[in-house]
N, C-alpha and C positions, 0 to 999 in steps of 0.2 A: 504494500500500500504506500502510495506516495505521500510524503509529509510536506504540508504547506503551512507556512507561518505568516500570520497577519499582524502588522504593527501599526497602531494608531493611538494617539493620546486622548481621543474623544470616545468615551464608552458607548455613546449612542451609535456611532458609526460602526464600531466593532460588533455591537449587538445586531445591527442591521445586516452586516455581512454574514454573521453567524446564522441568522435566520434565513437569509436568502439562499445560502449554500447548504442548508440542512440536507437537501436531497443528495448531496455528493458525499455524505459522511461515510458511506460504505466503500467509497473509492479513494478518498483522501483522508489522511490523518491530519486534521486541522487543529491549529493552536492559535490563540489570540492573546496578544500582550499589548501593554499600553506604553512601553518605553524601550529605549535602545538597550538598556542594561538587561532587562528580562529577555529581549530578543537574542542577545549574545549568549546568555545563559542557556537558551534552547539549543544553540549551536554546539554546546559542550556535551550534550546528551549522546547516548550511544548511537541512536539512529540519526542519519544525516537529514538536514533540511533540504528538500528538493527544490522548493520554490519559496522565495521571500517576497511578500507584498507589503510595502511600507509607505507610510505617509511621508511627504517631503519635509514638511515643517512639523516639529513636535516640541513641546515644552521640555527644556533641559537638553536640547540638542537637535540638530537637523538630520533628516533622513539621508542626506548625501554622506555625512560622516559615518552613519551606520552602514551604508552601502560600501564605503571604503573599507571598513573593518571586516565586513562579511566577505568581500572579495579576497582580502588577505587571509582570513581564517578558514573560509569554506568556499574556495573558488568553484566547486561543482554546483553550488546553489545558483539557480536562476533568479536574477534580481529584477523585480518589477516595482516601479515607483508610481505612487498615486499623489496627485497634487491638485489643489483648487486655487493655487496662487500663481499669478503671472509674474514670477521673479525670473527674468531672463538670465541674469548672471548665475544664479543658483542652478537653473535648469540646464544651462550649457555645461556647467561643471558636472552635473549628473549624467550627461550624455556618455561620458567615458566610464561611468561607474555602474549604471543600470542597463539592463538588456532591453527593457521596455519602459515606456512612460505613458501613463494613462491619466486623464483628467477626472477630477471629482466635481460633481457626483458622477460615478461610473455605473452604468447599467450592469446588472448582474450577468446578463447574457454576454456582454463584452468582456467582463472580468473572467468568466468561466472559459470563454473561447480563447482568451489570451493565455491562461494557465494551461489549458488543454494543448494548445499548439506548442507552447514552450516544452511541455513534457514529451510531446511527439518528437520534437527536434532533439531533445536531450537523449532520447532513445536511439538516435542515429549512431551514437558512440557507446558501445557496451562497457568499455573500460573506464572505471571511476578515476583512475590515475591520469588517463588521457584527458578526460573531461576537466579534471582539476587544473591541468596545465593550460588548456584552451580557455577555461572559464576565467582565468586571471587576466586575460588580455583586455585592454581597453581600446586599442587602436592597432592599425596595421602599418608596416613600414611602407614607405613611398619612394618614388624616384626623385632624387634631389633636383635633377634638371627641371622637372615639372614644377617643383616648389618655386624655383627661380622664375619660371615663366608665369606662374600664377601671381607672384609678388609684383612682377612687372606689369601684368595686365590690370591688377587691382590698383596700382599706383597711378594709372592713366585716368585723368578726370573724364575722358571720353569713353571709358570702358562701359559696355552694356552687358546685359545678361547673356547675349549670344556669344560675345567675345570670351567671357569668363567660362561659359559652358564648353566651348571648344577646347580650352586648356584642361578643364576638369575631366572631360570625357576621355582624355588620353591616358588617364591614370586610374586603374581599378580600385586602388586603396582609397583615394579621395572620393570616388563615386560611392563606395560603400558607406563611408562615414557621413557624407552630405545627405544621402538618401535616408540614412538612419535618423538623422536630425529632423529633416523636413517632414518625415512621416510619423514623428513622435506626436502624441496627443497634445503636447504643450503648445504647438503652433496652430491648433484648432483647424487644420486643413479639412475642408468638406469632403475631399476624396483623395485617394492614394496617388502620390506623384511617382511616376516611373521614368520621367524624362529630366535630364540634368538641367536643361534650360529653364524648365518650370520651377525646379528646386531653387535655382539661383535667383530667379525673379521673386519667388516667395520669401526667401530668407533675407534678401538684400545683400549688397556687397560688403557692408561693414561686418555683418554676422559671418559671412564667408571668410573674411580675413581673420576674425577672431577664432573661428573653428580650425582653420588651417595652421594657425600659429600655436594654439593652446591644446589641441586634442591629441597630441603625441603621434599624429600620423607620420610626422617627419623625424621622429626620434631615431637617433642612431645609437642608442644605448646598447642595443643588442646587435652584434655584427651579423651580416648576412653571409650565407655560404658563397664562396668564390664562384662555384659552378652556376649560381643563380644570377644570370645576367638580366637585371631589371629592365634595361632598355630593350633587349630582345623579347622579354616576356610582355612588355608593353606593346610592342609592334605586333606580336602574335595575337594578343587579346583584341586589338583594334581590328585586325584583319578578319578574325573570326566573327567579331561583332558586326562589322559591315556586311559580311556574307550572310549571317543569320537574319539580319533585318531584310536583306534582299529576298531570301528564301521565304520569309514570313510576310512579304508584301501583300497587302489586301486582307490580311487576317487581323482579328481584333488584338492579338497578342504581339504584333510586330515590334512595338516599343519595348515590351518586356523581353522579347527574344534578343533584342540588341543588348539590353541590360544584362541578361543572364549570360550571354556570350562574352560580354566585356568582363564579367566577374568570374568566368568559369574556372580560371586557375588561381583565384584569389586565395585558395587554401594553401598554395605554396608560400605566400607571404605570411600566412598564419603560422605554418609549420617552421618557417625560417626564424620566427621569433621564439619558438619553443624548442626546436630540435636542430639548432644551427649545425653543429659538427656532424651528427648522424645524417642529417639531410645532405650535407656536402658529400659524404660517402655514397649515399643512395643516388644522387644526381650524377656523380662521376661514373658510377658503375652502370647506371641505367642506360647510358649512351651506347654501351657496347654489350649490355647484358639482356636479361629477359624482359626489360621494360619497367617503366616508372611505378605503375600501380603494384606490380608484383614485388618490386624491391621495397616499396613503402610499407608493406605488410610487416616487415621486421620492426617497424616503429610502432605498430599497433593501430595505425590509422593511415588512410590515403588522403591526398590533397583534395580530392573531390568531396569526400565526406567532411573534412575539416572546414572547407569553404561553406558548404551547405549548412553545417552546424552553426557557425558564427553568424552567417547572414540570417538564419532562422531565428536565433536568439535576438538579433537586432530588429526583427520585425519586418524583414523583406517579405514580399508576397509569396504565397505558397508555390506558385508556378516557377518563380525565379529560384527559390531554394531547391525545389525538386530538380530543375534542370541543371543547376550547378552541382548538386550532390550526386547526380547520376549521368553526367555528361559523357562518360566513357561507355555507358550502356552495357548490355549483355547480349550475347549472340542469340539467346532464346527469348529475347524481349522485343517482340515485333508489334506494330500498331497499324490499324487500318487507315488512319488519317495522320497527317503530319502535325505534331503538336510542338510545344516549345522545347521540350527535351530533345525531340528528334531534330529540330532546326539547329540546335547548338551542336549536336553530334555530327550531323551532316555537314554543317558549315566548317567544323574543324577538319573533318576528313577531306573536304574539297580544297581547303587552303593548303593542306599538306600535300595534296596531289598536284596542285597547280603552282604553288609557291613554296617548295620545300625549304627555301632559304628563310622563310618566316616561321619555321618549326624549330623550337629549341631541340638540341641534340638528344635530350633525355625523353622527348615525347615519341612514343612508338606510333607508327601508322595504324589507323583503325583496321582491325583484322577483317572487317567486312567491306572496306573501302571499295566501291565499285557498284555495279548494278544491284548486287545483293543488299547493300546498305540502303539504297533508295527504296527497295521493296520493304525492308525491315522497318524503316521509320515512317512508312506510309506516304512517301513522296510520289506525286503523279508525274514528276519530271524524270527524264532519263539521267543516268550518271553523266553521260557526255554533255547533256544540256546544262546540268548543274555546274560542271567544271568550266564550261565555256562562259557561263554568266559570271562565275566567280572570278575567272581570269580577267574578264572585261571590267568588272567592278573594281578590282584591285589595281588595274592599270590606270584608272582615273585618279590621279592624286597619290598613287602609291598606297602602301599598307595603311598609312595614317590619314 
């Protein structure tokens, strides 16, 4: 039974949550406390806390401080923040501490769905030790060159959302963090944003600058494996993203397909922060060995699962999380219609076939690359047609 801890200094709110979630008492072991001290005491018990739901502001201390302590003491715990206050500085601080941010008053159905989805994402990784390492992350490493470009763009008084979006879209790490922020309930967005230009327009340029400078995205505290060429990874991600959007043209999920493809290898950035030296050995060996996914199993997790896990905790849409977590697919997993997951897999295979120079050396070709892959993912286009369109698309303006 999953253990869920609720923290709020208002007894009436705790009572209301307890009553509204009574029907889940056979599924969740729920505990309700009124202060940070009691919450931390719960962490010290024998059974782990799977999900923490805390108020942002509480008498005797703020929820952000509690989140910070929970991340340090129990990184496997999914951290959900509730707040009824429009305190931008505190909320932006919480972005790197909480996995999800919900506004009070929060409908029971929304709270239930959020907890359920977090538990589903948590189940992607069976090892508690691996979850502990990933759960302590607040941000992803980024490409230093992109930071310089973003600083330059934001310093230009004439810069607009489109200009900034072009810079941000070239870097999967920044894309992940910006979308996490704009889709948090704090900003009261009426609908989910999946396009970077919309996110930049909504947050505003000053907030974008604050996030890029303060959210640890560009932290170099943890060295990256030498075999992980971030410039190459960036070019590969953009090529696959452009191709996925082309393949999904005319479908409702075309923007999401672009996003999922842009982030499909973000798990490598996650793992680089956690398993730097082991990942270096894996990446070096995978270039001439059995392949990256097979080699990663010695670490207990592959980069696809790691990426899907973190993006899911951050609240990215289910379709994006699913496509990232399963973008390598399985030979026995075929679909009648082309979906988002299929778009990403087919796009990466086509880029590898048409532009092998854009494939990192540790990425193995898709074993089904060719007509069989088109059939498997449900594409109505032939493999030759997909490759021809991919080559033409990438020839216009290059990979980026």
